[in-house]
C-alpha positions in Angstrom: 13.8 -6.1 -2.1 12.5 -2.6 -1.1 9.2 -1.5 0.3 7.7 1.8 -0.8 4.9 3.1 1.5 2.5 5.8 0.2 1.5 7.9 3.2 1.3 11.5 2.0 -2.5 12.1 2.3 -4.4 14.2 4.8 -6.8 11.5 5.8 -9.7 14.0 5.9 -12.4 11.3 6.3 -10.8 10.5 9.6 -11.0 14.0 11.1 -10.8 15.1 13.8 -8.4 12.3 14.6 -6.2 13.3 11.7 -6.5 17.1 12.3 -3.1 17.1 14.0 -1.9 13.5 13.4 -1.2 11.7 10.1 -3.4 8.7 9.5 -0.4 6.3 9.5 0.4 7.4 13.1 -3.1 6.6 14.5 -2.8 4.1 17.3 -4.7 0.8 16.7 -3.8 -1.1 19.8 -0.9 -2.7 21.7 0.7 0.7 21.9 1.3 0.6 18.1 0.2 2.8 15.3 -0.5 1.8 11.7 3.0 2.5 10.4 4.6 0.5 13.2 2.5 -2.5 12.4 3.7 -2.3 8.8 7.3 -2.0 9.9 6.9 -5.0 12.2 5.6 -7.2 9.3 8.4 -5.9 7.0 11.0 -6.8 9.6 9.6 -10.3 10.0 10.2 -10.7 6.3 13.8 -9.7 6.6 13.5 -6.5 4.5 15.5 -3.5 5.7 15.1 -0.9 2.9 11.9 1.2 3.4 10.9 4.3 1.5 8.1 6.5 2.9 6.5 9.0 0.6 5.1 11.6 2.9 3.3 14.9 2.7 0.8 15.8 5.4 2.6 16.4 8.8 5.8 14.8 7.4 7.8 15.9 10.4 5.8 13.7 12.7 6.5 10.6 10.6 10.2 11.6 10.4 10.4 11.9 14.1 8.7 8.5 14.7 10.8 6.5 12.4 14.1 7.7 14.0 13.3 5.2 16.7 13.8 2.4 14.2 17.1 3.4 12.6 18.7 0.2 13.8 16.1 -2.1 12.2 15.7 -0.4 8.8 17.3 1.8 6.2 14.5 4.3 6.0 14.3 7.1 3.4 11.6 9.8 3.5 10.5 11.4 0.2 8.5 14.5 0.6 5.6 15.1 -1.9 5.0 18.8 -1.9 1.8 18.3 -3.9 0.0 16.1 -1.4 -2.7 18.8 -0.8 -3.7 19.2 -4.4 -3.2 15.6 -5.8 -3.9 12.0 -5.2 -1.5 9.2 -4.5 -0.5 8.6 -8.2 1.7 11.6 -7.8 3.3 10.1 -4.6 4.1 7.0 -6.7 5.7 9.1 -9.4 7.7 11.0 -6.7 9.3 7.7 -5.7 10.3 6.7 -9.3 14.1 7.0 -8.6 13.7 4.4 -5.9 12.4 1.9 -8.5 15.4 1.8 -10.8 17.5 -0.9 -9.3 16.0 -3.3 -6.7 12.7 -5.1 -7.0 10.1 -3.4 -4.8 6.7 -3.7 -3.3 4.3 -0.7 -3.1 2.0 -0.6 0.0 -0.8 1.9 0.8 -0.1 3.8 4.0 -3.4 2.9 5.6 -3.1 -0.9 5.3 -2.7 -3.2 8.3 -1.8 -6.7 7.4 -0.7 -10.0 8.8 3.0 -10.8 8.3 1.9 -13.8 6.2 0.5 -11.4 3.5 3.8 -9.9 2.8 5.6 -13.2 3.1 3.2 -14.9 0.7 3.7 -12.1 -1.9 7.5 -12.4 -1.6 7.3 -16.2 -2.2 4.7 -16.0 -5.0 5.8 -17.2 -8.4 8.9 -15.3 -9.4 7.8 -15.2 -13.0 5.0 -12.8 -12.1 6.8 -9.5 -12.9 3.8 -7.6 -11.5 1.8 -9.3 -8.8 -1.1 -7.7 -7.0 -2.4 -8.8 -3.6 -6.1 -9.6 -3.9 -8.7 -10.8 -1.4 -12.0 -12.4 -2.0 -15.2 -11.5 -0.1 -18.8 -12.7 -0.1 -20.0 -9.1 -0.7 -18.2 -6.1 -2.1 -19.0 -2.4 -1.3 -19.1 0.4 -3.8 -16.1 2.1 -2.2 -13.9 -1.1 -2.4 -11.0 -1.0 -4.9 -12.6 -3.9 -6.8 -11.0 -6.1 -9.4 -12.0 -8.4 -12.2 -9.8 -11.6 -12.4 -9.8 -14.1 -15.2 -7.5 -17.2 -15.0 -4.2 -16.1 -13.5 -4.6 -12.4 -14.4 -6.2 -9.2 -13.1 -8.0 -7.5 -16.0 -9.6 -4.6 -14.3 -9.1 -2.6 -11.1 -11.3 0.3 -10.0 -13.8 1.5 -7.5 -16.2 2.0 -10.4 -16.4 -1.7 -11.3 -20.0 -2.8 -10.8 -20.4 -4.8 -7.6 -22.0 -7.7 -9.5 -19.0 -7.9 -11.8 -16.2 -7.8 -9.2 -14.6 -11.1 -8.1 -11.9 -9.7 -5.9 -10.5 -6.6 -4.1 -7.1 -5.0 -4.4 -5.6 -4.3 -1.0 -3.1 -1.8 -2.4 0.0 -4.0 -2.2 1.8 -4.9 -5.4 5.2 -6.4 -6.2 7.3 -5.3 -9.2 10.2 -7.1 -10.7 12.0 -7.5 -14.0 10.2 -6.0 -16.9 7.4 -5.1 -14.6 9.5 -2.3 -13.1 10.3 -0.9 -16.5 6.6 -1.0 -17.6 5.5 0.8 -14.5 8.1 3.6 -14.9 7.2 4.0 -18.6 3.5 4.2 -17.8 4.0 6.7 -15.0 6.2 9.0 -17.0 3.5 9.0 -19.8 0.6 9.6 -17.4 2.2 12.4 -15.4 2.1 14.6 -18.5 -1.7 14.5 -18.4 -3.2 17.1 -16.0 -6.1 14.8 -15.0 -3.6 12.3 -13.6 -2.9 14.5 -10.7 -6.2 13.5 -9.1 -5.9 9.7 -9.8 -5.3 6.8 -7.5 -2.0 5.0 -8.3 -4.0 1.9 -9.3 -5.2 3.8 -12.4 -1.6 3.3 -13.5 -2.1 -0.4 -13.1 -5.2 -0.3 -15.3 -3.3 1.4 -18.0 -0.6 -1.3 -17.8 -3.2 -4.0 -18.1 -5.0 -2.2 -20.9 -1.6 -2.2 -22.8 -1.5 -6.0 -22.5 1.2 -6.4 -19.9 0.3 -9.4 -17.6 -0.7 -8.4 -14.0 -1.1 -11.5 -11.9 -2.3 -11.9 -8.3 -1.6 -13.3 -4.9 -4.8 -14.3 -3.2 -5.4 -13.8 0.5 -8.3 -14.1 2.9 -10.5 -11.2 3.8 -9.5 -11.5 7.4 -5.7 -11.2 6.6 -5.8 -7.4 6.4 -7.7 -4.2 7.1 -7.6 -0.6 5.9 -8.5 2.6 7.6 -10.6 4.9 5.4 -13.3 6.0 7.8 -14.0 6.0 11.6 -15.8 2.6 11.7 -12.8 1.0 10.1 -10.6 2.2 13.0 -13.1 1.0 15.6 -13.4 -2.4 13.9 -9.6 -2.7 13.7 -9.1 -1.8 17.3 -11.7 -4.4 18.3 -10.1 -7.1 16.3 -6.5 -6.2 15.8 -5.2 -9.2 17.8 -6.7 -11.6 15.2 -4.3 -10.1 12.6 -1.4 -11.4 14.6 0.4 -8.0 14.4 1.2 -7.9 18.1 2.8 -11.4 18.1 6.3 -12.4 17.4 9.5 -10.4 17.5 9.0 -6.8 18.7 10.5 -3.8 17.0 13.4 -2.3 18.8 13.1 1.4 19.6 16.1 3.5 20.2 
């Protein structure tokens, strides 16, 4: 199993904090930044192969991950188009890492309990594409909302009406078997369209679902994860990071 983390963006909504620091290196507490909490959860799941798709201030991320060379096999892929595209292009840049092993794609601004990743790894192996979804009492317009029916996700978009949504994608999806092939085929088709440069990578998931390929889901609780989009998100996370359990358990070994 391989983890692919999409962390190329400039994080402009977090300025001035991200003016000289990539969002994934913002400290959230316990002397740890966003990326380090992700690596900690990944290590607890026994995964060593990690691919980082970077763009903005890549050199800072490269310098940071050198400290963890004994824990992981980390590969950095540079997306030179990060300043003029959205993260679908980052996904496409990592396509050669999707050819052999099964893999999980994670957004670079997600912080999650180790149990989230463990649960996804243990989820029904017949689900060749499995999306991590949470349920909330109330959804916001800016949430990456989903519509689920039975054991499938049918829609994923920020444009889904709030009263229609019955879940939220956290930006973590596992691909295996024919699901890998379907993703690669869909990305290679979409990259030919100019408008795809500005799309979120989850638009690719919608195209896959529209084509009839089953996308199933692993359900988690709202309190199992957090994302950092705007300044209040970071404040809330710092105030409540301990509840996510990301500072418990085995520590990462820095060299």
